[in-house]
C-alpha positions as CSV (number, residue, x, y, z in Angstrom):
1,X,0.0,-0.1,0.0
2,X,1.4,3.7,-1.4
3,X,0.8,6.5,0.6
4,X,2.5,9.9,-0.5
5,X,4.2,7.6,-2.8
6,X,5.9,5.7,-0.3
7,X,5.5,2.0,0.2
8,X,4.5,1.4,3.8
9,X,7.2,-2.2,3.7
10,X,10.0,0.5,2.3
11,X,9.2,2.7,5.3
12,X,9.3,0.0,8.1
13,X,12.4,-0.9,6.5
14,X,14.2,2.0,6.9
15,X,12.8,2.9,10.3
16,X,14.3,-0.3,11.6
17,X,17.6,1.6,11.6
18,X,16.4,4.1,13.6
19,X,18.1,2.8,16.7
20,X,15.8,3.6,19.8
21,X,16.2,3.3,23.7
22,X,13.7,0.4,25.2
23,X,11.1,1.6,27.6
24,X,8.0,0.3,29.6
25,X,5.4,2.2,30.0
26,X,2.5,1.7,32.7
27,X,-0.5,3.2,33.8
28,X,-2.8,2.3,37.0
29,X,-6.1,4.0,37.6
30,X,-9.7,3.6,37.7
31,X,-9.9,2.5,34.3
32,X,-7.1,-1.0,35.2
33,X,-3.5,-1.4,34.9
34,X,-1.4,-2.1,32.3
35,X,1.9,-1.4,30.2
36,X,3.4,-2.0,27.4
37,X,7.3,-1.6,25.1
38,X,8.0,1.4,23.3
39,X,10.8,2.7,21.6
40,X,8.8,6.0,20.3
41,X,9.5,7.8,23.5
42,X,11.0,11.4,23.3
43,X,11.4,14.4,25.4
44,X,9.4,17.5,24.3
45,X,10.5,20.3,26.8
46,X,12.1,21.0,30.4
47,X,9.5,23.6,30.9
48,X,7.1,22.1,31.9
49,X,9.1,18.9,31.9
50,X,7.1,17.0,29.4
51,X,7.8,13.6,26.8
52,X,5.7,11.9,24.6
53,X,5.1,8.5,23.4
54,X,3.5,6.8,20.4
55,X,0.6,3.6,21.5
56,X,-0.4,1.6,18.8
57,X,-4.1,1.5,18.4
58,X,-4.5,-2.3,18.0
59,X,-4.3,-1.9,21.5
60,X,-6.4,0.1,24.2
61,X,-3.6,1.3,26.3
62,X,-4.1,4.9,25.4
63,X,-7.7,4.4,26.3
64,X,-6.1,3.5,29.5
65,X,-3.8,6.1,30.1
66,X,-6.4,8.7,29.5
67,X,-9.0,7.2,31.6
68,X,-6.3,6.8,34.3
69,X,-4.8,10.2,33.7
70,X,-1.1,9.1,34.5
71,X,1.3,7.1,33.1
72,X,4.9,5.9,33.8
73,X,7.8,5.4,31.0
74,X,10.7,3.1,32.8
75,X,14.1,2.9,30.5
76,X,15.0,-0.5,30.5
77,X,18.8,-1.3,30.8
78,X,20.4,-4.6,29.2
79,X,19.5,-7.9,30.7
80,X,16.1,-6.8,30.5
81,X,15.2,-8.3,27.4
82,X,12.7,-10.8,28.8
83,X,10.9,-8.4,30.2
84,X,10.7,-6.4,27.7
85,X,9.3,-8.9,25.2
86,X,6.7,-9.6,27.9
87,X,5.3,-5.9,28.0
88,X,5.4,-6.6,24.0
89,X,3.1,-8.9,24.6
90,X,5.0,-12.0,23.2
91,X,3.8,-14.6,25.8
92,X,0.4,-14.3,25.7
93,X,-0.4,-12.8,29.1
94,X,-3.0,-10.1,29.9
95,X,-2.3,-6.1,30.7
96,X,-2.2,-7.0,34.0
97,X,-0.2,-9.8,34.3
98,X,2.4,-8.6,32.5
99,X,2.9,-6.7,35.6
100,X,3.6,-9.9,37.7
101,X,7.1,-9.7,36.4
102,X,9.9,-7.8,37.7
103,X,9.9,-5.9,41.1
104,X,7.8,-2.4,41.1
105,X,6.9,0.5,43.3
106,X,4.8,3.7,42.7
107,X,5.4,7.2,42.9
108,X,3.2,10.2,42.9
109,X,0.7,9.6,40.5
110,X,0.0,5.7,41.1
111,X,1.8,4.0,38.0
112,X,4.1,1.5,38.5
113,X,7.7,2.3,38.5
114,X,10.3,-0.6,37.4
115,X,12.5,-0.8,40.4
116,X,15.3,-2.1,38.0
117,X,15.1,0.4,35.3
118,X,18.2,3.1,35.1
119,X,14.9,6.0,35.0
120,X,11.5,6.1,35.3
121,X,9.0,9.1,34.4
122,X,6.3,9.7,36.6
123,X,3.6,11.3,34.2
124,X,0.3,12.8,34.4
125,X,-1.8,12.6,30.9
126,X,-1.6,16.1,29.1
127,X,-3.4,15.6,25.9
128,X,-3.1,13.2,23.1
129,X,-3.4,13.3,18.6
130,X,-4.7,10.5,16.8
131,X,-2.2,9.9,13.8
132,X,-2.4,7.0,11.5
133,X,-2.0,3.7,13.5
134,X,-0.7,5.7,16.3
135,X,-1.8,7.6,19.6
136,X,0.8,10.5,20.8
137,X,0.2,10.6,24.3
138,X,1.6,13.6,25.9
139,X,2.8,13.6,29.6
140,X,3.7,16.8,32.0
141,X,6.4,14.3,34.4
142,X,6.1,15.0,38.0
143,X,8.4,12.8,39.4
144,X,12.0,11.2,38.8
145,X,13.6,8.6,39.8
146,X,17.3,7.4,38.5
147,X,18.3,4.0,39.5
148,X,21.3,3.6,38.5
149,X,23.7,5.0,35.4
150,X,23.8,1.1,33.5
151,X,24.0,0.1,30.2
152,X,21.0,1.0,27.9
153,X,18.8,-2.1,25.9
154,X,18.9,-0.4,22.2
155,X,16.4,-1.8,19.6
156,X,18.0,-1.6,16.4
157,X,17.4,-3.3,12.8
158,X,14.4,-5.6,14.9
159,X,16.9,-6.9,17.3
160,X,18.1,-5.6,20.6
161,X,21.4,-4.3,21.1
162,X,23.4,-2.4,23.6
163,X,26.2,-0.2,23.7
164,X,28.8,-2.3,25.3
């Protein structure tokens, strides 16, 4: 399928070479709890501190984050590939069951914070924009927890990589 003269598969192939940090995005609240693996995470502004995350519309996670009004972004380090795969849905467990693996706590918003992450950003939902197959969620960061300096888990050319 072509859009704007660009073949969908060629676009996906080209984007596979855009290296991304691997993150687990989580939420908890009146709508329920859940999470997913994301590489499409980006800082937006430092005044006020804001980030964005892209959520695939095939899931209900954008609606869940909106309803809960909060989410957290947990930056993964090398060695957490299995947890990343779990939150990517590769083992077929439910959203809530995904959170049974790992050591979790909470900060201000109540979103699950991975104790073993490099850094966690605790966010309140600000706004969202639907664009194609994804929803872009903007969050105002209300707390940051820096756990340790580790070798980050990266994703490049459809596989996990590390710096070292």
